[in-house]
TIROFI-123171 format. One line per 8 residues: number of its first residue (from 1); for each residue x, y, z of C-alpha. Coordinates in steps of 0.25 Angstrom, whole numbers. Example, Ala and Ser with C-alpha at 12.3 -4.5 7.8 and 13.67 -1.06 7.14 Angstrom:
<pts>
1) 49:-18:31  55:-4:29
</pts>
This chain:
<pts>
1) -260:-255:-182  -264:-243:-173  -256:-231:-167  -255:-230:-152  -255:-218:-144  -242:-214:-135  -239:-202:-127  -236:-191:-137
9) -242:-197:-149  -247:-209:-156  -238:-220:-161  -240:-229:-174  -242:-244:-172  -233:-246:-183  -229:-237:-194  -236:-237:-207
17) -237:-228:-220  -238:-214:-216  -234:-217:-202  -220:-222:-206  -213:-212:-197  -200:-213:-189  -202:-219:-176  -193:-208:-170
25) -205:-199:-172  -215:-207:-164  -217:-207:-150  -209:-218:-143  -215:-232:-140  -217:-234:-125  -209:-247:-120  -212:-259:-129
33) -225:-266:-124  -229:-280:-125  -241:-286:-118  -244:-301:-118  -255:-310:-112  -255:-324:-111  -266:-333:-114  -271:-340:-102
41) -278:-353:-106  -277:-368:-108  -262:-372:-103  -253:-380:-111  -240:-375:-117  -239:-375:-133  -224:-375:-133  -224:-381:-147
49) -230:-369:-153  -218:-361:-148  -207:-370:-153  -203:-360:-164  -200:-349:-154  -186:-343:-154  -175:-346:-143  -175:-335:-132
57) -164:-332:-122  -169:-335:-108  -160:-326:-101  -162:-314:-109  -173:-304:-112  -179:-310:-125  -185:-300:-135  -195:-307:-144
65) -196:-299:-157  -209:-301:-164  -209:-297:-179  -223:-294:-183  -232:-286:-192  -246:-281:-187  -255:-281:-200  -269:-274:-197
73) -280:-281:-205  -285:-268:-210  -283:-254:-203  -278:-242:-211  -279:-251:-224  -288:-262:-228  -284:-277:-226  -281:-278:-241
81) -273:-265:-241  -265:-270:-230  -262:-283:-236  -258:-278:-250  -251:-266:-245  -261:-256:-252  -262:-241:-248  -249:-240:-241
89) -251:-225:-241  -261:-228:-229  -252:-238:-222  -240:-246:-227  -244:-260:-226  -244:-273:-234  -246:-286:-227  -243:-295:-239
97) -229:-289:-240  -227:-290:-225  -229:-305:-225  -220:-307:-238  -209:-299:-231  -210:-306:-217  -209:-320:-223  -197:-316:-232
105) -190:-310:-220  -193:-322:-211  -186:-331:-221  -173:-323:-220  -170:-326:-205  -175:-338:-197  -176:-331:-184  -186:-321:-189
113) -200:-322:-184  -213:-314:-188  -227:-313:-182  -239:-312:-190  -254:-310:-186  -264:-306:-196  -269:-318:-203  -278:-310:-212
121) -266:-305:-219  -257:-317:-218  -268:-326:-224  -269:-317:-236  -254:-316:-238  -253:-332:-236  -263:-334:-247  -254:-327:-257
129) -241:-334:-254  -235:-346:-263  -235:-360:-257  -220:-358:-255  -221:-345:-247  -232:-352:-239  -223:-363:-235  -212:-353:-231
137) -222:-346:-222  -226:-359:-216  -212:-362:-212  -210:-349:-206  -222:-351:-197  -218:-365:-194  -205:-360:-189  -211:-349:-181
145) -205:-338:-189  -218:-333:-194  -228:-333:-182  -243:-330:-182  -249:-323:-170  -264:-321:-167  -267:-328:-180  -281:-321:-182
153) -285:-316:-195  -283:-302:-189  -279:-296:-176  -293:-294:-171  -298:-283:-162  -302:-286:-148  -312:-276:-145  -322:-275:-156
161) -321:-290:-160  -331:-301:-157  -325:-314:-151  -332:-322:-162  -325:-314:-173  -312:-314:-166  -312:-329:-166  -316:-330:-180
169) -305:-321:-185  -294:-329:-176  -299:-342:-182  -298:-337:-196  -283:-333:-194  -279:-344:-185  -284:-355:-194  -277:-349:-206
177) -264:-350:-199  -268:-365:-194  -272:-369:-209  -259:-362:-214  -248:-365:-204  -254:-376:-195  -250:-375:-180  -237:-367:-184
185) -246:-355:-187  -254:-355:-175  -252:-342:-167  -249:-344:-152  -251:-330:-148  -262:-319:-151  -257:-306:-156  -266:-293:-154
193) -256:-282:-155  -265:-271:-160  -279:-273:-155  -284:-261:-146  -287:-268:-133  -288:-283:-130  -301:-291:-125  -301:-303:-116
201) -310:-311:-125  -299:-309:-136  -289:-315:-126  -299:-326:-123  -300:-330:-138  -285:-330:-140  -284:-340:-128  -294:-349:-134
209) -287:-348:-147  -275:-354:-141  -266:-342:-140  -255:-342:-129  -254:-327:-129  -259:-314:-134  -250:-302:-138  -256:-288:-139
217) -251:-274:-140  -262:-264:-135  -266:-262:-121  -270:-250:-113  -258:-241:-110  -260:-240:-95  -262:-255:-95  -249:-257:-102
225) -241:-248:-93  -247:-256:-81  -243:-269:-87  -229:-265:-90  -227:-260:-75  -233:-274:-70  -225:-282:-80  -238:-288:-85
233) -236:-286:-100  -238:-301:-101  -250:-308:-94  -261:-318:-94  -274:-313:-100  -285:-323:-96  -288:-331:-108  -277:-324:-117
241) -266:-316:-122  -252:-309:-126  -250:-294:-131  -239:-285:-138  -237:-272:-144  -233:-273:-159  -224:-262:-163  -209:-263:-163
249) -201:-255:-153  -197:-241:-157  -185:-240:-166  -186:-255:-170  -196:-255:-181  -189:-259:-194  -201:-259:-204  -203:-251:-217
257) -214:-244:-209  -204:-240:-198  -193:-230:-198  -184:-236:-187  -169:-238:-190  -165:-252:-194  -153:-259:-188  -140:-253:-193
265) -130:-263:-187  -117:-259:-195  -109:-251:-185  -102:-244:-197  -115:-237:-201  -119:-223:-197  -133:-229:-195  -128:-240:-185
273) -139:-242:-174  -139:-256:-171  -132:-254:-157  -143:-243:-153  -154:-252:-158  -150:-264:-150  -148:-256:-138  -162:-249:-140
281) -168:-263:-142  -161:-269:-129  -166:-257:-121  -180:-259:-127  -181:-274:-124  -175:-272:-110  -186:-262:-107  -197:-270:-113
289) -193:-283:-105  -195:-276:-92  -210:-277:-94  -210:-292:-96  -209:-303:-86  -200:-313:-95  -187:-311:-102  -195:-310:-115
297) -201:-298:-122  -206:-295:-136  -205:-284:-146  -214:-283:-158  -206:-280:-171  -217:-275:-181  -230:-267:-182  -241:-264:-192
305) -238:-270:-206  -223:-271:-204  -214:-280:-210  -217:-277:-225  -202:-277:-226  -199:-287:-215  -184:-287:-219  -183:-274:-212
313) -189:-279:-199  -182:-292:-199  -168:-287:-203  -168:-277:-191  -174:-287:-181  -163:-297:-185  -153:-286:-182  -160:-283:-169
321) -160:-297:-164  -145:-300:-168  -140:-287:-162  -148:-288:-149  -144:-302:-147  -130:-299:-149  -131:-291:-136  -135:-302:-127
329) -128:-305:-114  -128:-319:-109  -131:-320:-94  -122:-329:-86  -126:-344:-87  -135:-342:-98  -135:-351:-111  -138:-340:-121
337) -129:-342:-133  -123:-329:-137  -111:-323:-144  -100:-317:-136  -105:-303:-141  -118:-306:-135  -112:-310:-122  -104:-297:-122
345) -115:-287:-124  -124:-289:-113  -139:-289:-118  -149:-297:-111  -159:-297:-123  -162:-307:-133  -170:-303:-145  -177:-313:-155
353) -187:-314:-166  -200:-320:-159  -215:-320:-159  -226:-318:-149  -228:-333:-147  -213:-335:-144  -213:-324:-134  -225:-330:-128
361) -218:-343:-127  -207:-337:-119  -216:-331:-109  -223:-344:-107  -210:-351:-104  -207:-340:-93  -217:-348:-85  -222:-335:-78
369) -236:-332:-72  -243:-320:-79  -253:-310:-74  -268:-311:-78  -277:-302:-86  -292:-304:-86  -298:-291:-92  -295:-285:-106
377) -287:-274:-113  -299:-264:-116  -299:-253:-117  -286:-249:-123  -279:-236:-123  -265:-232:-128  -264:-219:-120  -273:-210:-111
385) -286:-206:-118  -283:-216:-129  -293:-227:-127  -295:-237:-139  -310:-239:-137  -315:-232:-149  -313:-244:-158  -323:-252:-150
393) -334:-244:-158  -327:-239:-170  -334:-242:-184  -346:-248:-178  -352:-252:-192  -340:-260:-195  -341:-267:-181  -355:-271:-183
401) -352:-276:-197  -341:-285:-191  -351:-290:-181  -361:-293:-191  -351:-300:-200  -347:-309:-188  -362:-313:-187  -363:-315:-202
409) -350:-323:-202  -355:-333:-191  -368:-335:-199  -360:-337:-212  -351:-347:-205  -362:-355:-198  -370:-356:-211  -358:-361:-219
417) -358:-372:-209  -372:-375:-208  -374:-376:-223  -361:-383:-226  -354:-382:-239  -366:-377:-246  -364:-364:-239  -351:-361:-246
425) -356:-365:-260  -370:-364:-264  -381:-357:-272  -376:-343:-269  -361:-346:-272  -349:-347:-263  -351:-344:-248  -340:-341:-239
433) -338:-337:-225  -323:-334:-226  -323:-320:-231  -332:-315:-220  -324:-323:-210  -311:-316:-215  -318:-302:-215  -323:-304:-201
441) -309:-308:-197  -303:-295:-203  -314:-287:-196  -308:-292:-182  -295:-285:-185  -292:-274:-174  -294:-263:-184  -307:-268:-191
449) -318:-271:-182  -312:-260:-173  -315:-249:-183  -301:-244:-182  -297:-245:-197  -298:-234:-207  -312:-232:-214  -308:-239:-227
457) -303:-251:-220  -316:-252:-211  -323:-252:-225  -315:-263:-230  -317:-271:-217  -332:-270:-220  -330:-273:-234  -323:-286:-230
465) -335:-290:-221  -345:-287:-232  -337:-296:-242  -337:-307:-232  -352:-306:-230  -354:-310:-245  -349:-324:-245  -356:-327:-232
473) -369:-322:-238  -367:-332:-249  -364:-343:-239  -376:-340:-231  -385:-340:-244  -379:-354:-247  -381:-359:-233  -395:-354:-231
481) -399:-360:-244  -393:-373:-240  -399:-373:-226  -413:-368:-230  -414:-375:-243  -418:-363:-251  -409:-355:-260  -414:-340:-257
489) -409:-327:-262  -403:-323:-249  -401:-309:-245  -392:-303:-234  -396:-290:-229  -383:-284:-224  -390:-270:-221  -401:-274:-211
497) -395:-266:-201  -400:-254:-209  -413:-260:-213  -409:-263:-227  -412:-277:-234  -417:-276:-249  -424:-290:-249  -432:-288:-237
505) -436:-273:-241  -440:-277:-255  -445:-292:-255  -460:-295:-253  -455:-308:-247  -442:-314:-242  -437:-324:-232  -428:-321:-220
513) -417:-331:-215  -412:-329:-201  -400:-337:-198  -396:-338:-183  -381:-341:-180  -384:-343:-165  -385:-357:-159  -398:-354:-154
521) -412:-350:-160  -413:-335:-161  -424:-325:-163  -421:-313:-171  -429:-300:-175  -428:-299:-190  -428:-285:-195  -429:-283:-210
529) -431:-270:-219  -444:-272:-227  -453:-264:-236  -466:-257:-230  -475:-270:-230  -480:-281:-221  -472:-294:-220  -476:-308:-216
537) -465:-316:-209  -465:-331:-208  -455:-340:-200  -449:-352:-205  -461:-360:-202  -470:-350:-210  -476:-344:-197  -479:-329:-198
545) -470:-322:-188  -473:-308:-182  -466:-296:-190  -467:-281:-190  -463:-271:-200  -457:-259:-193  -453:-245:-198  -439:-241:-196
553) -440:-226:-191  -426:-223:-195  -428:-226:-210  -443:-228:-211  -440:-242:-217  -447:-255:-212  -442:-267:-205  -448:-281:-204
561) -447:-287:-190  -449:-302:-186  -444:-311:-176  -436:-323:-182  -431:-335:-176  -419:-343:-181  -414:-357:-175  -400:-359:-170
569) -389:-359:-181  -400:-358:-191  -410:-350:-199  -425:-347:-200  -431:-342:-213  -443:-332:-212  -451:-327:-223  -456:-313:-225
577) -467:-309:-234  -473:-296:-238  -488:-295:-235  -494:-288:-248  -502:-276:-246  -499:-273:-232  -491:-262:-225  -485:-263:-211
585) -493:-256:-201  -485:-244:-197  -480:-244:-183  -483:-231:-177  -470:-224:-173  -470:-215:-161  -460:-204:-164  -455:-195:-153
593) -443:-187:-149  -437:-192:-136  -432:-182:-126  -424:-188:-115  -424:-185:-100  -409:-188:-99  -403:-177:-108  -399:-188:-118
601) -408:-197:-127  -410:-210:-120  -418:-223:-120  -424:-220:-106  -429:-234:-104  -430:-244:-93  -424:-257:-100  -432:-269:-94
609) -429:-284:-95  -443:-289:-94  -439:-304:-92  -430:-300:-80  -438:-288:-75  -426:-279:-76  -427:-264:-78  -416:-254:-81
617) -416:-240:-85  -407:-238:-97  -404:-225:-105  -398:-227:-118  -393:-215:-127  -382:-212:-138  -371:-203:-135  -358:-199:-142
625) -344:-196:-137  -337:-184:-144  -324:-190:-149  -312:-184:-143  -302:-176:-153  -292:-175:-142  -291:-166:-130  -281:-160:-120
633) -280:-174:-113  -277:-182:-126  -276:-180:-141  -283:-193:-143  -295:-193:-151  -306:-203:-153  -304:-212:-165  -306:-226:-171
641) -298:-232:-160  -299:-222:-148  -312:-218:-141  -310:-204:-134  -322:-196:-131  -321:-181:-129  -329:-181:-116  -334:-192:-107
649) -349:-189:-108  -355:-193:-122  -365:-184:-129  -379:-188:-132  -382:-191:-146  -395:-183:-145  -404:-178:-134  -417:-183:-141
657) -422:-193:-151  -433:-196:-160  -439:-209:-157  -448:-219:-164  -455:-231:-157  -458:-243:-165  -466:-254:-158  -471:-267:-164
665) -474:-281:-160  -460:-285:-163  -452:-273:-159  -451:-260:-151  -442:-249:-156  -438:-235:-152  -431:-228:-163  -423:-217:-158
673) -416:-206:-167  -406:-198:-159  -400:-191:-170  -397:-191:-185  -386:-201:-182  -390:-209:-170  -403:-218:-168  -407:-230:-161
681) -418:-241:-161  -422:-247:-147  -428:-260:-150  -435:-271:-143  -441:-284:-149  -451:-293:-141  -444:-303:-132  -430:-296:-134
689) -421:-296:-122  -413:-284:-126  -416:-269:-131  -410:-267:-145  -404:-253:-148  -401:-251:-163  -393:-239:-164  -389:-231:-177
697) -378:-221:-176  -372:-213:-187  -367:-205:-195  -361:-199:-182  -360:-184:-185  -346:-178:-184  -349:-165:-191  -346:-158:-178
705) -332:-164:-178  -335:-172:-166  -332:-187:-167  -343:-195:-160  -343:-208:-153  -358:-213:-151  -362:-222:-139  -375:-228:-134
713) -376:-227:-119  -385:-235:-109  -387:-229:-96  -393:-236:-84  -393:-234:-69  -385:-247:-66  -374:-247:-56  -363:-253:-64
721) -351:-249:-55  -342:-245:-67  -343:-259:-74  -348:-263:-87  -346:-276:-96  -342:-278:-110  -340:-290:-119  -326:-295:-124
729) -327:-297:-139  -341:-301:-137  -339:-313:-127  -334:-311:-113  -338:-300:-104  -328:-289:-98  -331:-281:-86  -327:-266:-88
737) -326:-255:-77  -325:-241:-80  -311:-234:-79  -305:-247:-75  -295:-258:-80  -294:-271:-72  -279:-273:-73  -273:-259:-73
745) -277:-245:-67  -283:-236:-77  -281:-221:-79  -293:-218:-87  -291:-207:-97  -304:-209:-105  -316:-212:-96  -325:-215:-108
753) -316:-222:-119  -307:-228:-108  -320:-236:-103  -324:-241:-117  -323:-256:-120  -326:-264:-132  -340:-270:-132  -341:-281:-142
761) -355:-286:-139  -360:-281:-126  -358:-272:-114  -366:-272:-101  -367:-266:-87  -373:-272:-74  -376:-268:-60  -375:-283:-56
769) -391:-284:-57  -394:-279:-71  -386:-279:-83  -387:-270:-96  -380:-276:-108  -379:-269:-122  -375:-279:-133  -369:-273:-146
777) -369:-277:-160  -354:-273:-163  -342:-270:-155  -343:-256:-148  -336:-248:-137  -344:-247:-124  -343:-243:-109  -350:-240:-96
785) -345:-226:-93  -356:-223:-82  -363:-232:-72  -374:-240:-78  -370:-235:-92  -366:-242:-105  -362:-236:-118  -358:-241:-132
793) -351:-234:-143  -359:-236:-156  -352:-227:-166  -341:-217:-167  -336:-207:-178  -324:-199:-176  -316:-188:-183  -302:-190:-178
801) -292:-201:-179  -287:-207:-166  -273:-208:-169  -272:-223:-169  -268:-225:-184  -281:-225:-192  -279:-211:-197  -293:-208:-199
809) -305:-205:-190  -317:-214:-188  -327:-207:-196  -334:-219:-201  -338:-211:-214  -343:-224:-221  -353:-235:-218  -349:-234:-203
817) -356:-220:-201  -369:-226:-198  -370:-237:-188  -382:-246:-182  -381:-255:-171  -388:-262:-159  -386:-263:-144  -394:-273:-137
825) -397:-270:-122  -400:-281:-112  -404:-279:-98  -403:-291:-89  -399:-296:-75  -384:-296:-74  -384:-311:-70  -392:-315:-82
833) -387:-305:-92  -376:-313:-99  -387:-322:-105  -393:-311:-112  -381:-303:-117  -373:-316:-121  -385:-322:-129  -389:-309:-135
841) -375:-305:-139  -374:-319:-146  -386:-316:-154  -381:-302:-158  -367:-307:-163  -374:-319:-170  -387:-313:-175  -396:-320:-185
849) -392:-318:-200  -404:-313:-208  -404:-318:-223  -416:-314:-233  -421:-320:-246  -432:-318:-255  -437:-332:-253  -441:-343:-263
857) -428:-348:-266  -425:-361:-273  -423:-374:-265  -408:-377:-261  -411:-392:-263  -424:-397:-269  -424:-409:-260  -423:-400:-248
865) -434:-392:-243  -431:-377:-238  -431:-374:-224  -434:-361:-216  -426:-365:-204  -413:-371:-200  -404:-373:-188  -390:-378:-188
873) -391:-383:-174  -399:-395:-169  -400:-388:-155  -398:-374:-150  -385:-371:-143  -386:-367:-128  -387:-352:-126  -373:-351:-120
881) -367:-357:-132  -363:-349:-145  -360:-355:-158  -348:-346:-160  -343:-352:-173  -348:-362:-184  -340:-361:-196  -335:-370:-208
889) -320:-374:-205  -318:-384:-216  -326:-393:-226  -331:-402:-214  -327:-394:-202  -333:-383:-194  -328:-373:-184  -337:-373:-172
897) -336:-364:-160  -345:-365:-148  -345:-354:-137  -351:-353:-123  -355:-338:-123  -357:-336:-108  -346:-334:-97  -345:-341:-84
905) -355:-337:-74  -361:-327:-84  -375:-333:-84  -378:-338:-70  -393:-339:-71  -395:-345:-85  -383:-355:-84  -378:-350:-98
913) -363:-349:-92  -363:-364:-90  -355:-374:-99  -362:-379:-111  -361:-393:-117  -365:-395:-132  -368:-407:-140  -362:-404:-155
921) -365:-418:-160  -378:-414:-168  -379:-399:-164  -378:-394:-179  -389:-398:-189  -381:-395:-202  -369:-404:-199  -364:-414:-189
929) -350:-413:-181  -342:-425:-184  -330:-421:-176  -325:-409:-167  -312:-403:-164  -310:-392:-154  -301:-381:-157  -296:-368:-151
937) -304:-356:-153  -299:-352:-167  -300:-366:-172  -285:-367:-176  -280:-377:-166  -287:-389:-159  -290:-387:-145  -285:-400:-141
945) -271:-397:-146  -270:-383:-142  -262:-378:-130  -258:-365:-124  -246:-359:-116  -250:-360:-101  -248:-347:-94  -249:-345:-79
953) -257:-333:-74  -253:-326:-61  -266:-330:-56  -262:-344:-55  -258:-356:-63  -267:-363:-74  -268:-378:-75  -256:-384:-80
961) -263:-394:-89  -271:-391:-101  -285:-397:-98  -288:-409:-108  -299:-406:-118  -311:-415:-117  -314:-424:-129  -323:-417:-139
969) -337:-422:-138  -347:-417:-148  -358:-420:-138  -352:-412:-127  -345:-399:-131  -345:-390:-118  -343:-375:-118  -338:-368:-105
977) -343:-353:-103  -336:-344:-113  -330:-356:-120  -328:-356:-135  -325:-370:-141  -321:-371:-155  -322:-384:-164  -319:-389:-178
985) -330:-398:-181  -330:-408:-192  -344:-409:-198  -353:-416:-208  -364:-408:-214  -378:-413:-213  -385:-416:-227  -397:-408:-223
993) -390:-396:-217
</pts>
């Protein structure tokens, strides 16, 4: 739930708790809005999936009423507080009671229908029902009276989410529905009515999951107006989608949280209003129908956490349907069966209980051509000066924790497979990946990773992640012991980012296991906090490797550095031993205050790529925007959702800095201290093809009563023609242009915030010859506001609430006050840059997992000698192929996803954009694949049996026949550019692991 700005004030996206006020006191809604996008993909009508849809009247305007509730998986209250109905003084909401009430009301009248979305809540409710109730619900689903849309664990955000995490959470929810209801529960449409902007990659993923359409409710107010004028509220989006706003029309909300008058249909009552309500509805439906191309339109009847007393809603909707349809006039020659009263009254509107899928089915049968969209729906504004671009960067600590947890979950999933059943039950107890899988799914919710919940809810999201890490750490311990042959006392140092690890800081000797989740060998610089001693590091073969102990100037602590190598999908074990009686040679630190030439502190360097003989002057500095508290143009302030700076030009954090230079054989570092709350380490390792900038920001001072939004800006002399490029959910690349939207004319009211876009993993600029790319370690907002310039927002701390429903400012008064992160800067030729940023981004998302142990553990099995190195692959994957998913699916079944991570034509020099063919027969060393079934992306339906509605774009017809799938051949699995293929593999584990 959110509130949305309208002229004259803000309107609640559903009433709750203290907001339960009369609708007559609120600013009126603009004309009802519904936007719908069709999924353009493999043709083939799946008519059987729509067989339970209600009958419509072909010669009338059919108004499809969608009874639904929107249940945020955390926002103002925690997930548990919402489910159980706790703290109704914050917001009246109890999901368990909503589902109880809806099921009872559906059973009272067979024409009633209801839509449900959030499987995180539904699955919890389902587990608490009796067998009898479960059978009743199965019947309702079978009859199409209870329908699921979307089907993900949550309704995920589309800006701050990584595509791998989106796929995981959708897989979790959709397979709960498949396992519980079979094909009857399989959603046919995606339903993203609340996320704050929509990405092209999300659309592509939905298409690959088999959805026919995608409904959503939020798009820019200027875009919306243009679409209404052009009758483009429904169109094809390349690879995806359908959308819809989710509140009921004014005066037609019949929930305990609303105060609209119910139907009074007794003419003798002084409160009689039925005639007026019917007339109002007919007028509303007629006006809305003018914006759509067919004789079908839709109205959502429900909102946030509504239907706790479902009888109120359904009783009034029953009367609405009965009374409106009693007004129907039968056209000459039609076969509509109506009563004499209906024929006499003259309405041309038919209203019915329906669902988004049934509405979609009627559009399909209209056999029209549809306009095509190829860009995305960012950034989103709900009015002038009101751009929802702040949440791209809100709560950066939580955003980083989510990204780390995705990394750790993939490691956990892989080792659960490689070690077989021994990973789940072993010497360290019961290991389980499911708690972290569910916690990560919750974090994809559009008020979780976005940073737009209340503080105590954000703390609870972090608690859920931490609770999920524990069972995975047990699983990793079991798996590593099984695969290495040694039962060690494993230690997981969760605070290495702040140079804390008790074992390495106190032990005289220890071993370091580096697990690599990539399909190729990786080299990684290991950094561990240690005591003030000299250490000897040996690789798995016992060979001494170069190492250094360096001083960390910010804390005067010591860190041990050594370069490690780990094989594909495997681990290497290094041993570290303290050398008695020796102290590390103190590296002389050169300290000086750096005064800039350009009025602000900069890294005034020429960045050079020695391999390609490239040189580019790059100036980097930290600035801050003064957060607006409203002005004469607009009262809008900066908040958790909204970014609105007080002025276009940011202010420098400092005009000078204290610097320390650290130089050893293994690393060169410049430590820059800009202020008490902003510092940075510029770091370069030998052979490294990028410059690493490790920044630390916070606590941001707000004692001057100025909210601050901190950016790192890179300035070059490149001529970029107003263009820059950002990734879409970490995958495809989107071209951006300042002050421009591809499909409608923009009236720019915020030159800074209105040009900010989500940056999930990378942003770059190019002049056609050189390309400067910055990789991020979490989702951030970014832009190019000047020629040759890039900026990324790293932290924000604000003193005002932005009026979108949270009701508290983004002060970050807990663990999120202080944030550390990394930017990796790459300089390449434009023609070859994709190879660099694609492969490096993969290494960042799936970084090696470091696990420590004292050493000297007991043998796992006496008859098997311990080993210091292991690879789960018998041969490496090609550079263009990513092992996206390797996870347990059943006792002898695995979920396997293989991805081509390059786009068509993206690497013309290195040929990494070409199709790739893999032989899976003996690829894995720990198990053998005995059979393979290909599925849709979410693994909930076989690909061979899946079909989708065929939409005809206005750009031309698509093939009329669905291309036949080739027979699966384990020896020849081909991946086209940007293709993800998903398989369920039956396997047999090898006895020796």
